[in-house]
N, CA, C, O and CB atoms as a CASP TS submission, in Angstrom:
PFRMAT TS
TARGET T0000
AUTHOR 0000-0000-0000
METHOD Language model
MODEL 1
PARENT N/A
ATOM      1  N   MET     1      68.155  90.909 156.210  1.00  0.00           N
ATOM      2  CA  MET     1      67.810  91.911 155.225  1.00  0.00           C
ATOM      3  C   MET     1      67.786  91.234 153.847  1.00  0.00           C
ATOM      4  O   MET     1      68.777  90.641 153.420  1.00  0.00           O
ATOM      5  CB  MET     1      68.821  93.110 155.260  1.00  0.00           C
ATOM      6  N   THR     2      66.705  91.325 153.198  1.00  0.00           N
ATOM      7  CA  THR     2      66.578  90.721 151.870  1.00  0.00           C
ATOM      8  C   THR     2      66.786  91.788 150.809  1.00  0.00           C
ATOM      9  O   THR     2      66.406  92.949 150.963  1.00  0.00           O
ATOM     10  CB  THR     2      65.194  90.039 151.695  1.00  0.00           C
ATOM     11  N   ARG     3      67.385  91.357 149.763  1.00  0.00           N
ATOM     12  CA  ARG     3      67.632  92.283 148.657  1.00  0.00           C
ATOM     13  C   ARG     3      66.442  92.277 147.719  1.00  0.00           C
ATOM     14  O   ARG     3      65.882  91.228 147.404  1.00  0.00           O
ATOM     15  CB  ARG     3      68.925  91.911 147.895  1.00  0.00           C
ATOM     16  N   ARG     4      66.069  93.461 147.283  1.00  0.00           N
ATOM     17  CA  ARG     4      64.968  93.563 146.332  1.00  0.00           C
ATOM     18  C   ARG     4      65.409  93.027 144.992  1.00  0.00           C
ATOM     19  O   ARG     4      66.567  93.167 144.598  1.00  0.00           O
ATOM     20  CB  ARG     4      64.480  95.014 146.199  1.00  0.00           C
ATOM     21  N   ARG     5      64.500  92.430 144.317  1.00  0.00           N
ATOM     22  CA  ARG     5      64.803  91.974 142.963  1.00  0.00           C
ATOM     23  C   ARG     5      64.666  93.134 142.000  1.00  0.00           C
ATOM     24  O   ARG     5      63.729  93.930 142.066  1.00  0.00           O
ATOM     25  CB  ARG     5      63.879  90.810 142.547  1.00  0.00           C
ATOM     26  N   ASP     6      65.633  93.199 141.106  1.00  0.00           N
ATOM     27  CA  ASP     6      65.592  94.254 140.096  1.00  0.00           C
ATOM     28  C   ASP     6      64.649  93.839 138.977  1.00  0.00           C
ATOM     29  O   ASP     6      64.606  92.684 138.555  1.00  0.00           O
ATOM     30  CB  ASP     6      67.011  94.548 139.539  1.00  0.00           C
ATOM     31  N   THR     7      63.918  94.803 138.528  1.00  0.00           N
ATOM     32  CA  THR     7      63.044  94.531 137.391  1.00  0.00           C
ATOM     33  C   THR     7      63.868  94.576 136.109  1.00  0.00           C
ATOM     34  O   THR     7      64.921  95.213 136.085  1.00  0.00           O
ATOM     35  CB  THR     7      61.869  95.550 137.330  1.00  0.00           C
ATOM     36  N   PRO     8      63.428  93.932 135.069  1.00  0.00           N
ATOM     37  CA  PRO     8      64.166  93.997 133.797  1.00  0.00           C
ATOM     38  C   PRO     8      64.323  95.420 133.280  1.00  0.00           C
ATOM     39  O   PRO     8      65.335  95.756 132.665  1.00  0.00           O
ATOM     40  CB  PRO     8      63.464  93.158 132.747  1.00  0.00           C
ATOM     41  N   GLY     9      63.325  96.251 133.531  1.00  0.00           N
ATOM     42  CA  GLY     9      63.418  97.647 133.090  1.00  0.00           C
ATOM     43  C   GLY     9      64.524  98.397 133.827  1.00  0.00           C
ATOM     44  O   GLY     9      65.244  99.187 133.218  1.00  0.00           O
ATOM     45  N   ALA    10      64.668  98.158 135.129  1.00  0.00           N
ATOM     46  CA  ALA    10      65.711  98.820 135.907  1.00  0.00           C
ATOM     47  C   ALA    10      67.097  98.371 135.451  1.00  0.00           C
ATOM     48  O   ALA    10      68.014  99.184 135.334  1.00  0.00           O
ATOM     49  CB  ALA    10      65.525  98.534 137.404  1.00  0.00           C
ATOM     50  N   ARG    11      67.242  97.072 135.194  1.00  0.00           N
ATOM     51  CA  ARG    11      68.522  96.569 134.688  1.00  0.00           C
ATOM     52  C   ARG    11      68.837  97.167 133.321  1.00  0.00           C
ATOM     53  O   ARG    11      69.987  97.507 133.044  1.00  0.00           O
ATOM     54  CB  ARG    11      68.503  95.033 134.600  1.00  0.00           C
ATOM     55  N   ALA    12      67.851  97.295 132.488  1.00  0.00           N
ATOM     56  CA  ALA    12      68.060  97.864 131.155  1.00  0.00           C
ATOM     57  C   ALA    12      68.450  99.338 131.249  1.00  0.00           C
ATOM     58  O   ALA    12      69.305  99.802 130.494  1.00  0.00           O
ATOM     59  CB  ALA    12      66.792  97.704 130.296  1.00  0.00           C
ATOM     60  N   ARG    13      67.825 100.082 132.178  1.00  0.00           N
ATOM     61  CA  ARG    13      68.167 101.498 132.335  1.00  0.00           C
ATOM     62  C   ARG    13      69.591 101.662 132.855  1.00  0.00           C
ATOM     63  O   ARG    13      70.315 102.552 132.410  1.00  0.00           O
ATOM     64  CB  ARG    13      67.177 102.188 133.285  1.00  0.00           C
ATOM     65  N   ARG    14      70.003 100.797 133.808  1.00  0.00           N
ATOM     66  CA  ARG    14      71.369 100.872 134.313  1.00  0.00           C
ATOM     67  C   ARG    14      72.379 100.511 133.221  1.00  0.00           C
ATOM     68  O   ARG    14      73.430 101.142 133.108  1.00  0.00           O
ATOM     69  CB  ARG    14      71.540  99.943 135.521  1.00  0.00           C
ATOM     70  N   ALA    15      72.060  99.512 132.435  1.00  0.00           N
ATOM     71  CA  ALA    15      72.952  99.129 131.341  1.00  0.00           C
ATOM     72  C   ALA    15      73.051 100.258 130.314  1.00  0.00           C
ATOM     73  O   ALA    15      74.128 100.541 129.788  1.00  0.00           O
ATOM     74  CB  ALA    15      72.456  97.831 130.666  1.00  0.00           C
ATOM     75  N   LEU    16      71.917 100.896 130.038  1.00  0.00           N
ATOM     76  CA  LEU    16      71.922 102.009 129.090  1.00  0.00           C
ATOM     77  C   LEU    16      72.749 103.168 129.635  1.00  0.00           C
ATOM     78  O   LEU    16      73.504 103.793 128.890  1.00  0.00           O
ATOM     79  CB  LEU    16      70.485 102.473 128.790  1.00  0.00           C
ATOM     80  N   LEU    17      72.615 103.460 130.932  1.00  0.00           N
ATOM     81  CA  LEU    17      73.397 104.533 131.548  1.00  0.00           C
ATOM     82  C   LEU    17      74.886 104.219 131.469  1.00  0.00           C
ATOM     83  O   LEU    17      75.689 105.095 131.146  1.00  0.00           O
ATOM     84  CB  LEU    17      72.973 104.741 133.014  1.00  0.00           C
ATOM     85  N   ALA    18      75.257 102.988 131.760  1.00  0.00           N
ATOM     86  CA  ALA    18      76.676 102.601 131.685  1.00  0.00           C
ATOM     87  C   ALA    18      77.184 102.734 130.258  1.00  0.00           C
ATOM     88  O   ALA    18      78.293 103.222 130.038  1.00  0.00           O
ATOM     89  CB  ALA    18      76.880 101.153 132.190  1.00  0.00           C
ATOM     90  N   ASP    19      76.389 102.307 129.292  1.00  0.00           N
ATOM     91  CA  ASP    19      76.794 102.429 127.884  1.00  0.00           C
ATOM     92  C   ASP    19      76.955 103.883 127.468  1.00  0.00           C
ATOM     93  O   ASP    19      77.901 104.230 126.761  1.00  0.00           O
ATOM     94  CB  ASP    19      75.773 101.746 126.978  1.00  0.00           C
ATOM     95  N   LEU    20      76.036 104.731 127.904  1.00  0.00           N
ATOM     96  CA  LEU    20      76.119 106.151 127.557  1.00  0.00           C
ATOM     97  C   LEU    20      77.349 106.803 128.179  1.00  0.00           C
ATOM     98  O   LEU    20      78.022 107.601 127.527  1.00  0.00           O
ATOM     99  CB  LEU    20      74.854 106.885 128.009  1.00  0.00           C
ATOM    100  N   LEU    21      77.646 106.470 129.428  1.00  0.00           N
ATOM    101  CA  LEU    21      78.825 107.041 130.088  1.00  0.00           C
ATOM    102  C   LEU    21      80.115 106.570 129.405  1.00  0.00           C
ATOM    103  O   LEU    21      81.041 107.356 129.206  1.00  0.00           O
ATOM    104  CB  LEU    21      78.843 106.654 131.586  1.00  0.00           C
ATOM    105  N   LEU    22      80.164 105.300 129.052  1.00  0.00           N
ATOM    106  CA  LEU    22      81.336 104.778 128.363  1.00  0.00           C
ATOM    107  C   LEU    22      81.490 105.424 126.979  1.00  0.00           C
ATOM    108  O   LEU    22      82.600 105.769 126.575  1.00  0.00           O
ATOM    109  CB  LEU    22      81.238 103.249 128.232  1.00  0.00           C
ATOM    110  N   ALA    23      80.384 105.585 126.263  1.00  0.00           N
ATOM    111  CA  ALA    23      80.436 106.218 124.947  1.00  0.00           C
ATOM    112  C   ALA    23      80.886 107.672 125.052  1.00  0.00           C
ATOM    113  O   ALA    23      81.654 108.143 124.213  1.00  0.00           O
ATOM    114  CB  ALA    23      79.068 106.141 124.265  1.00  0.00           C
ATOM    115  N   ALA    24      80.421 108.384 126.068  1.00  0.00           N
ATOM    116  CA  ALA    24      80.831 109.776 126.258  1.00  0.00           C
ATOM    117  C   ALA    24      82.323 109.861 126.578  1.00  0.00           C
ATOM    118  O   ALA    24      83.010 110.760 126.093  1.00  0.00           O
ATOM    119  CB  ALA    24      80.007 110.432 127.383  1.00  0.00           C
ATOM    120  N   ALA    25      82.822 108.938 127.383  1.00  0.00           N
ATOM    121  CA  ALA    25      84.246 108.942 127.717  1.00  0.00           C
ATOM    122  C   ALA    25      85.089 108.642 126.477  1.00  0.00           C
ATOM    123  O   ALA    25      86.114 109.288 126.258  1.00  0.00           O
ATOM    124  CB  ALA    25      84.542 107.913 128.827  1.00  0.00           C
ATOM    125  N   ILE    26      84.674 107.684 125.677  1.00  0.00           N
ATOM    126  CA  ILE    26      85.424 107.349 124.460  1.00  0.00           C
ATOM    127  C   ILE    26      85.378 108.508 123.466  1.00  0.00           C
ATOM    128  O   ILE    26      86.381 108.813 122.822  1.00  0.00           O
ATOM    129  CB  ILE    26      84.859 106.066 123.808  1.00  0.00           C
ATOM    130  N   ALA    27      84.227 109.148 123.341  1.00  0.00           N
ATOM    131  CA  ALA    27      84.109 110.288 122.425  1.00  0.00           C
ATOM    132  C   ALA    27      84.989 111.449 122.885  1.00  0.00           C
ATOM    133  O   ALA    27      85.640 112.093 122.063  1.00  0.00           O
ATOM    134  CB  ALA    27      82.642 110.747 122.320  1.00  0.00           C
ATOM    135  N   ALA    28      85.014 111.720 124.188  1.00  0.00           N
ATOM    136  CA  ALA    28      85.861 112.795 124.708  1.00  0.00           C
ATOM    137  C   ALA    28      87.333 112.486 124.465  1.00  0.00           C
ATOM    138  O   ALA    28      88.103 113.376 124.103  1.00  0.00           O
ATOM    139  CB  ALA    28      85.605 113.007 126.209  1.00  0.00           C
ATOM    140  N   LEU    29      87.726 111.238 124.662  1.00  0.00           N
ATOM    141  CA  LEU    29      89.108 110.846 124.416  1.00  0.00           C
ATOM    142  C   LEU    29      89.460 110.991 122.933  1.00  0.00           C
ATOM    143  O   LEU    29      90.529 111.498 122.592  1.00  0.00           O
ATOM    144  CB  LEU    29      89.343 109.400 124.882  1.00  0.00           C
ATOM    145  N   ALA    30      88.572 110.551 122.067  1.00  0.00           N
ATOM    146  CA  ALA    30      88.830 110.648 120.626  1.00  0.00           C
ATOM    147  C   ALA    30      88.931 112.107 120.183  1.00  0.00           C
ATOM    148  O   ALA    30      89.799 112.451 119.381  1.00  0.00           O
ATOM    149  CB  ALA    30      87.721 109.934 119.833  1.00  0.00           C
ATOM    150  N   LEU    31      88.058 112.958 120.696  1.00  0.00           N
ATOM    151  CA  LEU    31      88.107 114.374 120.319  1.00  0.00           C
ATOM    152  C   LEU    31      89.372 115.050 120.830  1.00  0.00           C
ATOM    153  O   LEU    31      89.963 115.871 120.129  1.00  0.00           O
ATOM    154  CB  LEU    31      86.881 115.105 120.854  1.00  0.00           C
ATOM    155  N   SER    32      89.788 114.712 122.039  1.00  0.00           N
ATOM    156  CA  SER    32      90.997 115.340 122.574  1.00  0.00           C
ATOM    157  C   SER    32      92.229 114.866 121.817  1.00  0.00           C
ATOM    158  O   SER    32      93.142 115.653 121.564  1.00  0.00           O
ATOM    159  CB  SER    32      91.146 115.036 124.072  1.00  0.00           C
ATOM    160  N   LEU    33      92.264 113.589 121.454  1.00  0.00           N
ATOM    161  CA  LEU    33      93.400 113.098 120.673  1.00  0.00           C
ATOM    162  C   LEU    33      93.402 113.697 119.275  1.00  0.00           C
ATOM    163  O   LEU    33      94.454 114.081 118.764  1.00  0.00           O
ATOM    164  CB  LEU    33      93.370 111.569 120.588  1.00  0.00           C
ATOM    165  N   ALA    34      92.237 113.779 118.660  1.00  0.00           N
ATOM    166  CA  ALA    34      92.158 114.334 117.312  1.00  0.00           C
ATOM    167  C   ALA    34      92.540 115.808 117.312  1.00  0.00           C
ATOM    168  O   ALA    34      93.241 116.274 116.414  1.00  0.00           O
ATOM    169  CB  ALA    34      90.748 114.153 116.737  1.00  0.00           C
ATOM    170  N   ALA    35      92.080 116.535 118.318  1.00  0.00           N
ATOM    171  CA  ALA    35      92.439 117.955 118.400  1.00  0.00           C
ATOM    172  C   ALA    35      93.931 118.109 118.656  1.00  0.00           C
ATOM    173  O   ALA    35      94.579 118.986 118.086  1.00  0.00           O
ATOM    174  CB  ALA    35      91.631 118.660 119.510  1.00  0.00           C
ATOM    175  N   GLY    36      94.469 117.256 119.511  1.00  0.00           N
ATOM    176  CA  GLY    36      95.901 117.314 119.788  1.00  0.00           C
ATOM    177  C   GLY    36      96.722 116.995 118.555  1.00  0.00           C
ATOM    178  O   GLY    36      97.728 117.653 118.290  1.00  0.00           O
ATOM    179  N   LEU    37      96.301 115.991 117.798  1.00  0.00           N
ATOM    180  CA  LEU    37      97.018 115.639 116.578  1.00  0.00           C
ATOM    181  C   LEU    37      96.904 116.743 115.536  1.00  0.00           C
ATOM    182  O   LEU    37      97.841 116.988 114.777  1.00  0.00           O
ATOM    183  CB  LEU    37      96.488 114.325 116.010  1.00  0.00           C
ATOM    184  N   GLY    38      95.762 117.404 115.504  1.00  0.00           N
ATOM    185  CA  GLY    38      95.588 118.512 114.573  1.00  0.00           C
ATOM    186  C   GLY    38      96.519 119.660 114.876  1.00  0.00           C
ATOM    187  O   GLY    38      97.090 120.261 113.966  1.00  0.00           O
ATOM    188  N   VAL    39      96.676 119.972 116.151  1.00  0.00           N
ATOM    189  CA  VAL    39      97.573 121.064 116.548  1.00  0.00           C
ATOM    190  C   VAL    39      99.015 120.691 116.232  1.00  0.00           C
ATOM    191  O   VAL    39      99.775 121.510 115.716  1.00  0.00           O
ATOM    192  CB  VAL    39      97.417 121.387 118.057  1.00  0.00           C
ATOM    193  N   VAL    40      99.388 119.462 116.540  1.00  0.00           N
ATOM    194  CA  VAL    40     100.756 119.014 116.243  1.00  0.00           C
ATOM    195  C   VAL    40     100.995 119.042 114.735  1.00  0.00           C
ATOM    196  O   VAL    40     102.039 119.506 114.274  1.00  0.00           O
ATOM    197  CB  VAL    40     101.005 117.583 116.804  1.00  0.00           C
ATOM    198  N   GLY    41     100.034 118.549 113.979  1.00  0.00           N
ATOM    199  CA  GLY    41     100.180 118.557 112.526  1.00  0.00           C
ATOM    200  C   GLY    41     100.232 119.959 111.954  1.00  0.00           C
ATOM    201  O   GLY    41     100.944 120.211 110.982  1.00  0.00           O
ATOM    202  N   PHE    42      99.479 120.874 112.553  1.00  0.00           N
ATOM    203  CA  PHE    42      99.455 122.264 112.090  1.00  0.00           C
ATOM    204  C   PHE    42     100.839 122.887 112.181  1.00  0.00           C
ATOM    205  O   PHE    42     101.240 123.640 111.293  1.00  0.00           O
ATOM    206  CB  PHE    42      98.452 123.090 112.909  1.00  0.00           C
ATOM    207  N   PHE    43     101.573 122.579 113.245  1.00  0.00           N
ATOM    208  CA  PHE    43     102.913 123.141 113.402  1.00  0.00           C
ATOM    209  C   PHE    43     103.989 122.265 112.761  1.00  0.00           C
ATOM    210  O   PHE    43     105.017 122.781 112.322  1.00  0.00           O
ATOM    211  CB  PHE    43     103.221 123.335 114.875  1.00  0.00           C
ATOM    212  N   ALA    44     103.773 120.961 112.699  1.00  0.00           N
ATOM    213  CA  ALA    44     104.810 120.065 112.188  1.00  0.00           C
ATOM    214  C   ALA    44     104.907 120.111 110.665  1.00  0.00           C
ATOM    215  O   ALA    44     106.006 120.033 110.116  1.00  0.00           O
ATOM    216  CB  ALA    44     104.538 118.640 112.642  1.00  0.00           C
ATOM    217  N   LEU    45     103.789 120.236 109.986  1.00  0.00           N
ATOM    218  CA  LEU    45     103.821 120.203 108.523  1.00  0.00           C
ATOM    219  C   LEU    45     104.630 121.357 107.922  1.00  0.00           C
ATOM    220  O   LEU    45     105.460 121.104 107.049  1.00  0.00           O
ATOM    221  CB  LEU    45     102.406 120.240 107.980  1.00  0.00           C
ATOM    222  N   PRO    46     104.432 122.599 108.342  1.00  0.00           N
ATOM    223  CA  PRO    46     105.279 123.672 107.790  1.00  0.00           C
ATOM    224  C   PRO    46     106.754 123.489 108.135  1.00  0.00           C
ATOM    225  O   PRO    46     107.624 123.788 107.317  1.00  0.00           O
ATOM    226  CB  PRO    46     104.806 125.025 108.301  1.00  0.00           C
ATOM    227  N   LEU    47     107.043 122.999 109.345  1.00  0.00           N
ATOM    228  CA  LEU    47     108.440 122.768 109.708  1.00  0.00           C
ATOM    229  C   LEU    47     109.055 121.669 108.852  1.00  0.00           C
ATOM    230  O   LEU    47     110.218 121.760 108.459  1.00  0.00           O
ATOM    231  CB  LEU    47     108.553 122.404 111.187  1.00  0.00           C
ATOM    232  N   LEU    48     108.283 120.646 108.569  1.00  0.00           N
ATOM    233  CA  LEU    48     108.766 119.576 107.695  1.00  0.00           C
ATOM    234  C   LEU    48     109.055 120.113 106.299  1.00  0.00           C
ATOM    235  O   LEU    48     110.087 119.792 105.710  1.00  0.00           O
ATOM    236  CB  LEU    48     107.741 118.432 107.623  1.00  0.00           C
ATOM    237  N   LEU    49     108.152 120.925 105.771  1.00  0.00           N
ATOM    238  CA  LEU    49     108.359 121.496 104.437  1.00  0.00           C
ATOM    239  C   LEU    49     109.571 122.420 104.398  1.00  0.00           C
ATOM    240  O   LEU    49     110.333 122.397 103.431  1.00  0.00           O
ATOM    241  CB  LEU    49     107.116 122.259 103.993  1.00  0.00           C
ATOM    242  N   ILE    50     109.757 123.222 105.424  1.00  0.00           N
ATOM    243  CA  ILE    50     110.931 124.109 105.486  1.00  0.00           C
ATOM    244  C   ILE    50     112.211 123.276 105.551  1.00  0.00           C
ATOM    245  O   ILE    50     113.198 123.592 104.886  1.00  0.00           O
ATOM    246  CB  ILE    50     110.843 125.059 106.717  1.00  0.00           C
ATOM    247  N   GLY    51     112.188 122.211 106.354  1.00  0.00           N
ATOM    248  CA  GLY    51     113.372 121.348 106.449  1.00  0.00           C
ATOM    249  C   GLY    51     113.695 120.676 105.136  1.00  0.00           C
ATOM    250  O   GLY    51     114.862 120.594 104.754  1.00  0.00           O
ATOM    251  N   LEU    52     112.682 120.193 104.435  1.00  0.00           N
ATOM    252  CA  LEU    52     112.920 119.561 103.134  1.00  0.00           C
ATOM    253  C   LEU    52     113.454 120.561 102.118  1.00  0.00           C
ATOM    254  O   LEU    52     114.356 120.239 101.344  1.00  0.00           O
ATOM    255  CB  LEU    52     111.634 118.925 102.607  1.00  0.00           C
ATOM    256  N   LEU    53     112.905 121.767 102.117  1.00  0.00           N
ATOM    257  CA  LEU    53     113.412 122.801 101.221  1.00  0.00           C
ATOM    258  C   LEU    53     114.869 123.160 101.545  1.00  0.00           C
ATOM    259  O   LEU    53     115.678 123.380 100.644  1.00  0.00           O
ATOM    260  CB  LEU    53     112.531 124.051 101.308  1.00  0.00           C
ATOM    261  N   TRP    54     115.189 123.216 102.846  1.00  0.00           N
ATOM    262  CA  TRP    54     116.554 123.537 103.280  1.00  0.00           C
ATOM    263  C   TRP    54     117.536 122.475 102.775  1.00  0.00           C
ATOM    264  O   TRP    54     118.581 122.804 102.215  1.00  0.00           O
ATOM    265  CB  TRP    54     116.624 123.643 104.827  1.00  0.00           C
ATOM    266  N   PHE    55     117.186 121.189 102.981  1.00  0.00           N
ATOM    267  CA  PHE    55     118.071 120.119 102.519  1.00  0.00           C
ATOM    268  C   PHE    55     118.202 120.130 100.995  1.00  0.00           C
ATOM    269  O   PHE    55     119.289 119.912 100.459  1.00  0.00           O
ATOM    270  CB  PHE    55     117.549 118.754 102.994  1.00  0.00           C
ATOM    271  N   GLY    56     117.107 120.379 100.311  1.00  0.00           N
ATOM    272  CA  GLY    56     117.155 120.452  98.858  1.00  0.00           C
ATOM    273  C   GLY    56     118.029 121.601  98.371  1.00  0.00           C
ATOM    274  O   GLY    56     118.771 121.452  97.400  1.00  0.00           O
ATOM    275  N   ALA    57     117.943 122.742  99.041  1.00  0.00           N
ATOM    276  CA  ALA    57     118.760 123.894  98.660  1.00  0.00           C
ATOM    277  C   ALA    57     120.236 123.615  98.917  1.00  0.00           C
ATOM    278  O   ALA    57     121.079 123.998  98.105  1.00  0.00           O
ATOM    279  CB  ALA    57     118.315 125.149  99.429  1.00  0.00           C
ATOM    280  N   GLU    58     120.567 122.960 100.023  1.00  0.00           N
ATOM    281  CA  GLU    58     121.966 122.623 100.288  1.00  0.00           C
ATOM    282  C   GLU    58     122.507 121.652  99.249  1.00  0.00           C
ATOM    283  O   GLU    58     123.632 121.807  98.773  1.00  0.00           O
ATOM    284  CB  GLU    58     122.113 122.026 101.685  1.00  0.00           C
ATOM    285  N   ARG    59     121.714 120.662  98.902  1.00  0.00           N
ATOM    286  CA  ARG    59     122.151 119.680  97.900  1.00  0.00           C
ATOM    287  C   ARG    59     122.351 120.359  96.540  1.00  0.00           C
ATOM    288  O   ARG    59     123.328 120.086  95.842  1.00  0.00           O
ATOM    289  CB  ARG    59     121.115 118.525  97.780  1.00  0.00           C
ATOM    290  N   ALA    60     121.428 121.236  96.174  1.00  0.00           N
ATOM    291  CA  ALA    60     121.556 121.942  94.896  1.00  0.00           C
ATOM    292  C   ALA    60     122.780 122.850  94.905  1.00  0.00           C
ATOM    293  O   ALA    60     123.482 122.943  93.898  1.00  0.00           O
ATOM    294  CB  ALA    60     120.287 122.765  94.601  1.00  0.00           C
ATOM    295  N   ALA    61     123.047 123.515  96.016  1.00  0.00           N
ATOM    296  CA  ALA    61     124.213 124.387  96.102  1.00  0.00           C
ATOM    297  C   ALA    61     125.498 123.579  95.998  1.00  0.00           C
ATOM    298  O   ALA    61     126.456 124.016  95.360  1.00  0.00           O
ATOM    299  CB  ALA    61     124.194 125.185  97.410  1.00  0.00           C
ATOM    300  N   ARG    62     125.527 122.397  96.622  1.00  0.00           N
ATOM    301  CA  ARG    62     126.707 121.541  96.533  1.00  0.00           C
ATOM    302  C   ARG    62     126.956 121.085  95.107  1.00  0.00           C
ATOM    303  O   ARG    62     128.101 121.026  94.658  1.00  0.00           O
ATOM    304  CB  ARG    62     126.555 120.335  97.443  1.00  0.00           C
ATOM    305  N   ARG    63     125.895 120.764  94.404  1.00  0.00           N
ATOM    306  CA  ARG    63     126.061 120.320  93.012  1.00  0.00           C
ATOM    307  C   ARG    63     126.508 121.468  92.110  1.00  0.00           C
ATOM    308  O   ARG    63     127.325 121.275  91.210  1.00  0.00           O
ATOM    309  CB  ARG    63     124.749 119.721  92.483  1.00  0.00           C
ATOM    310  N   LEU    64     125.968 122.663  92.356  1.00  0.00           N
ATOM    311  CA  LEU    64     126.333 123.802  91.509  1.00  0.00           C
ATOM    312  C   LEU    64     127.742 124.294  91.777  1.00  0.00           C
ATOM    313  O   LEU    64     128.497 124.562  90.843  1.00  0.00           O
ATOM    314  CB  LEU    64     125.357 124.936  91.713  1.00  0.00           C
ATOM    315  N   PHE    65     128.094 124.414  93.023  1.00  0.00           N
ATOM    316  CA  PHE    65     129.370 125.026  93.375  1.00  0.00           C
ATOM    317  C   PHE    65     130.436 124.009  93.735  1.00  0.00           C
ATOM    318  O   PHE    65     131.577 124.400  93.980  1.00  0.00           O
ATOM    319  CB  PHE    65     129.181 125.973  94.516  1.00  0.00           C
ATOM    320  N   GLY    66     130.128 122.759  93.776  1.00  0.00           N
ATOM    321  CA  GLY    66     131.114 121.739  94.119  1.00  0.00           C
ATOM    322  C   GLY    66     131.407 121.736  95.607  1.00  0.00           C
ATOM    323  O   GLY    66     131.078 122.677  96.329  1.00  0.00           O
ATOM    324  N   ARG    67     132.017 120.685  96.035  1.00  0.00           N
ATOM    325  CA  ARG    67     132.385 120.604  97.467  1.00  0.00           C
ATOM    326  C   ARG    67     133.653 121.381  97.709  1.00  0.00           C
ATOM    327  O   ARG    67     134.588 121.342  96.910  1.00  0.00           O
ATOM    328  CB  ARG    67     132.569 119.133  97.924  1.00  0.00           C
ATOM    329  N   ARG    68     133.675 122.085  98.817  1.00  0.00           N
ATOM    330  CA  ARG    68     134.868 122.825  99.191  1.00  0.00           C
ATOM    331  C   ARG    68     135.536 122.111 100.351  1.00  0.00           C
ATOM    332  O   ARG    68     134.886 121.415 101.131  1.00  0.00           O
ATOM    333  CB  ARG    68     134.529 124.294  99.561  1.00  0.00           C
ATOM    334  N   ARG    69     136.827 122.290 100.450  1.00  0.00           N
ATOM    335  CA  ARG    69     137.558 121.677 101.550  1.00  0.00           C
ATOM    336  C   ARG    69     137.273 122.437 102.831  1.00  0.00           C
ATOM    337  O   ARG    69     136.898 123.609 102.803  1.00  0.00           O
ATOM    338  CB  ARG    69     139.072 121.647 101.260  1.00  0.00           C
ATOM    339  N   ALA    70     137.456 121.752 103.963  1.00  0.00           N
ATOM    340  CA  ALA    70     137.113 122.325 105.265  1.00  0.00           C
ATOM    341  C   ALA    70     137.960 123.553 105.583  1.00  0.00           C
ATOM    342  O   ALA    70     137.448 124.493 106.191  1.00  0.00           O
ATOM    343  CB  ALA    70     137.286 121.279 106.362  1.00  0.00           C
ATOM    344  N   GLY    71     139.221 123.585 105.200  1.00  0.00           N
ATOM    345  CA  GLY    71     140.094 124.687 105.557  1.00  0.00           C
ATOM    346  C   GLY    71     139.977 125.903 104.645  1.00  0.00           C
ATOM    347  O   GLY    71     140.579 126.936 104.937  1.00  0.00           O
ATOM    348  N   VAL    72     139.236 125.818 103.572  1.00  0.00           N
ATOM    349  CA  VAL    72     139.221 126.885 102.573  1.00  0.00           C
ATOM    350  C   VAL    72     138.067 127.825 102.783  1.00  0.00           C
ATOM    351  O   VAL    72     137.905 128.784 102.027  1.00  0.00           O
ATOM    352  CB  VAL    72     139.158 126.309 101.181  1.00  0.00           C
TER
END
């Protein structure tokens, strides 16, 4: 059984198909990661701001009212 020789056009079409499939896979991965990071950032940023405000309020309260002993 002899193998048919591929024409340059057929090789080019297969290479183009492989490139398109690889590009689609990379684009899908990038979009899913970007969307995932966006969702995480959407929830993480307000929590970070609340935490920073909380620590700032505790520090300000300590400076205003002084430190109290544990038993008091």
